[in-house]
C-alpha positions as CSV (number, residue, x, y, z in Angstrom):
1,M,-30.7,40.9,6.4
2,T,-32.1,39.1,3.4
3,P,-33.1,35.4,4.0
4,V,-31.2,32.8,2.0
5,P,-33.6,31.1,-0.5
6,F,-34.2,27.5,0.5
7,C,-33.3,26.3,-3.0
8,L,-29.8,27.8,-2.8
9,I,-29.2,25.9,0.5
10,G,-30.3,22.7,-1.3
11,V,-27.9,23.4,-4.2
12,V,-25.0,23.9,-1.8
13,L,-25.8,20.7,0.2
14,L,-26.1,18.8,-3.1
15,A,-22.6,20.1,-4.2
16,I,-21.1,19.0,-0.9
17,V,-22.6,15.5,-1.0
18,T,-21.6,14.9,-4.6
19,V,-17.9,15.8,-4.4
20,P,-16.0,12.6,-5.3
21,A,-14.5,10.8,-2.3
22,S,-11.3,10.3,-4.3
23,A,-10.6,14.1,-4.2
24,A,-9.9,13.8,-0.5
25,S,-8.2,10.4,-0.4
26,P,-5.3,8.7,-2.2
27,G,-6.2,6.3,-5.1
28,D,-7.0,2.7,-4.5
29,P,-3.9,0.5,-4.8
30,S,-5.9,-2.8,-4.6
31,G,-4.8,-5.4,-7.1
32,M,-1.8,-7.3,-8.3
33,W,1.6,-5.7,-8.5
34,L,4.9,-6.6,-10.1
35,T,7.9,-5.6,-8.0
36,E,10.6,-3.4,-9.4
37,T,12.9,-6.4,-10.2
38,G,10.0,-8.1,-12.1
39,H,10.5,-11.3,-10.1
40,S,7.7,-11.2,-7.5
41,R,4.0,-10.6,-7.6
42,I,2.2,-9.0,-4.7
43,R,-1.5,-8.8,-4.1
44,I,-2.6,-5.7,-2.3
45,A,-6.0,-5.6,-0.6
46,P,-7.8,-3.4,1.9
47,C,-7.2,-4.2,5.6
48,G,-7.7,-2.3,8.8
49,G,-8.4,1.1,7.3
50,G,-5.4,0.8,4.9
51,Y,-3.9,-1.9,2.7
52,C,-1.9,-5.1,3.2
53,G,0.3,-6.8,0.6
54,T,0.9,-10.6,0.3
55,I,3.4,-12.4,-1.9
56,V,1.6,-14.4,-4.6
57,S,4.5,-15.6,-6.6
58,T,8.3,-15.4,-6.6
59,P,11.1,-17.2,-8.5
60,G,13.1,-20.2,-7.2
61,K,12.4,-22.0,-4.0
62,G,11.0,-18.9,-2.4
63,L,11.8,-19.9,1.1
64,D,11.8,-17.4,4.0
65,A,15.4,-18.5,4.7
66,N,16.5,-15.2,6.4
67,N,13.5,-15.0,8.8
68,P,14.7,-14.1,12.3
69,D,12.6,-16.9,13.7
70,P,14.5,-20.2,12.9
71,A,11.2,-22.1,12.9
72,L,10.0,-20.0,9.9
73,R,13.1,-20.3,7.7
74,S,11.8,-23.3,5.8
75,R,8.4,-21.9,5.0
76,S,7.5,-20.6,1.6
77,V,7.2,-16.9,1.2
78,I,4.1,-17.4,-0.9
79,G,1.2,-16.2,1.2
80,V,3.4,-14.2,3.5
81,Q,2.2,-10.7,4.2
82,I,5.1,-8.3,3.5
83,L,3.2,-5.0,3.5
84,D,1.1,-3.6,6.3
85,A,0.2,0.0,5.5
86,R,-2.9,0.7,7.6
87,K,-2.3,4.3,8.4
88,P,-3.4,7.0,5.9
89,D,-0.8,9.7,5.7
90,G,-2.2,12.1,3.1
91,A,-0.1,11.1,0.1
92,G,-0.6,7.4,0.7
93,Y,-0.3,4.9,3.6
94,S,2.4,4.1,6.1
95,G,3.1,1.1,8.3
96,S,5.7,-1.6,8.0
97,L,7.4,-3.7,5.3
98,Y,8.9,-7.2,5.7
99,N,11.8,-8.0,3.4
100,P,12.2,-11.7,3.0
101,N,15.6,-11.2,1.3
102,D,17.2,-10.0,4.6
103,G,14.5,-11.1,7.1
104,K,14.0,-7.6,8.5
105,T,10.9,-5.5,9.0
106,Y,11.2,-1.8,8.2
107,S,9.0,1.2,8.8
108,G,7.6,2.1,5.4
109,S,5.1,3.7,3.2
110,M,3.4,3.3,-0.1
111,K,1.7,5.8,-2.5
112,L,0.2,5.7,-6.0
113,T,2.3,8.0,-8.1
114,K,0.2,7.1,-11.2
115,P,-2.8,4.8,-11.5
116,D,-0.5,1.9,-12.4
117,T,2.6,2.9,-10.5
118,L,3.1,2.3,-6.8
119,E,6.1,3.7,-4.9
120,V,7.0,1.5,-1.9
121,S,9.6,2.8,0.6
122,G,11.3,1.1,3.5
123,C,13.2,3.1,6.1
124,V,15.8,2.4,8.8
125,L,16.0,4.9,11.7
126,G,13.2,6.8,10.0
127,F,15.4,8.6,7.6
128,L,17.6,6.1,5.7
129,C,15.1,5.0,3.1
130,K,15.1,3.0,-0.1
131,S,12.2,3.0,-2.6
132,Q,11.0,0.7,-5.3
133,I,8.5,1.3,-8.0
134,W,6.0,-1.5,-8.5
135,T,3.8,-1.8,-11.6
136,R,0.2,-2.8,-11.6
137,M,-0.6,-6.0,-13.5
138,K,-3.5,-6.0,-15.8
């Protein structure tokens, strides 16, 4: 058996170490996003191994009027975390989504479909899902 030259081992190790991390993980959705309706802005930032999204602006009074907790119905939705996607799932991240329009929390997911396009999906019973496309703000 012919011994493997030491320099060849070094080249292989160097190739393994220099493979970009992005090749194995989804893109980074951190930043400001405009919802599909164009009315609300959401800030997405890293949290707990995934990403969380918080409402930064919304039209009108922006109250959490449909919150299931009556004590929270008069609070502003500005600053409310609506996206908690901490679980990497290969194509993106999964977790939960809070919809202040109906006061319900859904199982959900998010994934970058393009560098400036984020698909956000919320599901009831795990299979009745609705998606929105959010656009990255520059």
